[in-house]
N, C-alpha and C positions, 0 to 999 in steps of 0.2 A: 415406460420410463420409471426411474427409481431415484432415491436419494443416496448420498454417500455418507457413511458414518465412520469417523476415525475415533477410536477409543483408546485412551491411555497409550498412545503411540510413543515408543522410545527407540532410539537408534544410537548404539554405542559403537565406536570404532576403537580398535586396539592399536596403540602406537608403542611398540616395545612392551614395557611394563606399565605404561600409562593407558588409561581409558579416556577417550574423548567423547563426551556426551553431546551429540549433534542435535538430537531431538529428545526432549525430556517430558514425557507423559502428556502429550497433546490430545485434547478432546475437541473435535470439530465436526459439525454436521452441515452438509451442503444439500439443500432441498432440491427436489426435482425442478428443473428450469431456473435455478438460482445461479448467479454469477458471483463467486467469492474469490477475492484476491488475497494471497499471502504476500505481505510486503514487510521488508525489514532490511537492515544493513547487510553487507557482504559477510558470509560465514555465520549467519544467524540460525540456519537450519531450514529455510524455506524450500530450497531445491531438494534437500534430502527428504523432506516430507512428501513432496510431489513424486519423487522417484519411488518411495515406498507405496504410494497409491497406485502408481503405474506398474509396479512389479519389477522395477529395475533394481531396487534395493530391498533386501529382506529385513523387516523390523527385528530388533532385539526382543521386543515384547509389545503387546497391544494387538488390537484387531482392526481390520478394515472391511466394511461390508458395502456392497452395492445392492440397495433394496434389502431383500431377505437372504441374499447370497454372500457368504463370507468369501473374500478373495485374498485374504492375508498371505497365503502361501501359494497362490495360483501363479503360473508363469504369465508373462505379458500377453501372449497370444490367446489366452483363455479369458481375458478380462473385458474384451469388447470396448476398448478405449481408443480415442484419437489423441495423439500426443504431438504437439508442435513445439519444436526446439528453436533456440536462437539460430542454429545452423539450418538453413532451409533445405539443403541437400536434395535438389532436383536432379534428375537424370539428364545429363547434357545431350545425350544422343537421342532422346525422345522429344516429341512435340509436347506442347503444353497439354493438349488433349490426352495424350497417352500417359503423361506424368500424373494427371489427375485421376485417370482411370486405372492405373496400375494396381493399386490395392484391391480394387474390385476384381481385376483379372485373376490375381492369384487366389482369390476366394471363390472363383468358379462362376462368376456372373457372365452372361452372354455378352457379345460385342454390342448388340443393340441396346441392352439394358445399361451397360457401362456408359456408353456414349450419351444415352438419354439423361442419365443422372449428371454427367459432366456438363451437358448443355444447360440444364436447370441451375446447377451451381454457378456456372460461368455467368449466366444472366444476373444472378443475385450479386455476384462480385464485380460485375461490369467489366468482364474480360472476354466477352464472347468473340470479339474481333481479334483476340490473341491466340486462339486455340491451335492454329496451325503453325505458330512460330516455335522456335527453339528457346529454351530458357536464356541463352546468351543474348537474345534480341530484346529482352525485357529489362525494364528498370528494376531497381531494388524493391520498390513498392509493388510492382506488378508480380514479381517473383514471390513476394510474401502472400499475395492474393492467391496465386496458384497453390502454394503450400496449404493455405486455408481451405481452398476448394478440394484438395486431395483428401483432407480430413472430413469436409462437409459431405461428400458423396457417400462416405461410409455409414452415415447415420449411427454414430456410436452411442453406447450407453452412458459414457462419461467423457467429457472433453477436458484435456489437460494442456496448459500452456506453460512453457518454461522460458521466460524472458524473450518472447519471439520478436520484440521490436528494439532490442538493445543496440543493434547495429545500424538502425535507421536514424536519419536526421530528424530534427524537431518537426519540420513541415510534413514529412512522410508519416511520422507518428500521429500527428493530428488528423491526417487524412484516413489513416487505417483504424484508429480507435472506433469510430462509428461503424466501420465495416465489420470489425470483430464482434461488436455488440449485436449487429443485425444477424450475422451468421449464427452466433450462439442462441439468439432468440428463435431463429428458424429451426434449429435442431431441437431446442427445448429440453436438453438434458442438463444434469448438474455440470457446472464448469468450475474448475480450479485453475486460477491464473497466478503465476509467480512473477514478481517483478521487484526491483529495488527502486523503481520510479514511482514516487508517491502520486504524481499527476495522473499516471495511468490508473493507479489504484482508486483514486478519488473520483475520476470521471466515468469509469466503466462499470463499477461494481455495485451489486445490490448490498453486499456487506464487505467490509474490509477486516482482515485478520492481521494484526500487527504482531510480529514475532521477533523476539530478542533473546539471544543466547539459548536457543532451543525451547523457549517458553512462549506461550501465547499471552500477550499483555492485554489485548482487548479484541473483541469481535463484535462489530456493530455497523450500522449503515454509515456511509461517509460523513454525513452531517453530524451525527452523534459523536463519531470519533474526533471530529474537528472541534466541536463546541464543548463536549463533555468528556475529555480524556480521563482514563482511569489511573494514569500514572504520569510521572514527570517524563519518562521516556517517550510515551505516546505523544504527549504534548510537544516535546522537542522535535520528534521525528516527522510529525505530520504538520504541514503548513510551511509556506515560503513567503517571506522570511520566517525563520523558526520563532517559536515562543521565546520571549526574553525572561530571564529569571533573576530574582533578587533574594537576598537573605533578609528575613524579617523576624519580628517578635509578635507572638499572638498572646493576648491576655483575655481570659474568660473569667468573669466574676459576676455573681448575683444576676445571672440570666442575660448579661450583655457581653459582647465580644468586641475587642478593638485590635487593630493591626497597626504595627509601627514598622515603617521602612525608612531608614535614614532619618530625616527630620519630618517625614510625613506620617500622620496618624489618621486612621480611618476608623469610624464606628461602623462595624459590620452588622447587617440586618440578619443575624443568626445568633443562636445561643450555643452553649457548650454541648447541648444535646444534638445539634446539627453537625458537630465536628467529629468526624469518624475516628474514634479512639482517643480523642483529646478531651479531658475533663476540665474542671476548674483550675485556675492558676495560669502561669506564664510558660510559654513553650517557644523554642526556636522553630521557624517554619520556612519553607521555600515558597516563594511567591512567583507565579507565572502569569504572563499576560501577552496577548498577541500584539505585534508591533503597530498594528493599525489602531489600537486602543490606547496608545500613548500620545499625549498632546505635548507639543513643543511650545514652551512659554518663553517670551523674551526676557522675563524676570528670572534670573538665576536663583533667587531665593525661593521661588515657587516650585515645590516638588523636589526632585533629585537634581543636584547641581551637575551640569554636564558641559564638557568642552567639545565643540563640533570638530570632527575629523575630516569627513568628506561626504559628498553626495553622489548617488548613482541615479541619474534621471532615466526613467523608463517610459516616458511619454505620458501615460495617464496617471502616473504617480512617481514619487521619488523615494528611494531608500537612503535614509540619512544615518550616518554612523557617528556615535558620540562616545567620548571617554568619560567614565564615571567611577565612583569608588567601588562599584561592583564589576568593573571591567568594561569591555566594549558593549554598547547597547545599540541596536538597530531600531529605527522608528520609520514607519511609513508616513511620509509627509506629502503635502500638496505638490503638484507638478512644478510649480513656480518657486518652490522653496530653495533658498541658497544660504547655507549656514555660514560660509566664509570664516570658519574656524573661530567663531565667537563663543561666548558663554551663554548658556541657556538653562532653563529648568524643565525637567521631564515630569509631566503630571499623568498619573495612572488613573484610568476610568475604573473606579472600584467595582462597578457592576460586572466587569469582565475579568476580575482578578480570580485566579484559581490557586488553591493552597495545596501543598504537597509535603509529605513527611520528609525531612531532610536526610534521613538514614535509608529508609526503604524505598522512597520515591513514590509511594502510594498516594492517591488522591485523598485529601482530608476534607476539602469542601470546594 
């Protein structure tokens, strides 16, 4: 087995006289046996990156290596990859067994070896009793397992997924996520998984790579990405409900730092030396905090004055919406909370406040 190294990868498309930079100088390493997910909004460059790794797109510049073998300009068939798309594309005239074995057949494996590998993969995927059926007789989730099995039997050098679960409902996704993890663990090769679904990214990955406008914003384990985002974009993209943002004023003087948001003032346990690029004096700042770290006070004068709009009860918690001078704010409240369009105060837990540069969006503290 080997790792995957993507170095200074750039992909530019020509649209008439205009150049569209889909991927802009990406550097990413996927270690042997590691599951890395590229996640980001539509059009951010994640699928283009995967297609370059697969050999379906040729990079404008940069290199891609599998172990000590450079594959940047190699065709797909010489890369020894397994690629699973959103479109499952099973052969309708073949049985499940022959669908899973077909890739081995065209590579010259004997019938006995093909079917032995299929039986082993089917057992892992819990579809042994489906092998003699046609794809039309299977559910969507079972068809996806067959597609996984088709890749599993190949024992590839690199496993690539391009939004394979986007057409499935939430229940099937929840059932298939641990199956995908188990399959990729069984193969033990580097895995690059592309999705726009942050829940898939956070629950399945060893590391999450957040991409925006062709640039990598952050690559870290899911917990780090959630708790210590490197930018306002990462903080806003990861987590449901999203991080709530406020405009504030930061003042650093004589080794102490204070933060003012509306009528709230905090003395922060940090000095100007702790503030990334911010020295002594006053500065405009963007303040981010997760909705579960905002407390709703019955006293409108405590914290940020807020008018309740509506509640979304979710069983174990409620998402409550408020109108404030900063716009709409969402707070995670107790299951029994009912705002009834009243006036409240929103109190921020300062230990969970994150500070961002209002221009660049980079994390300050």
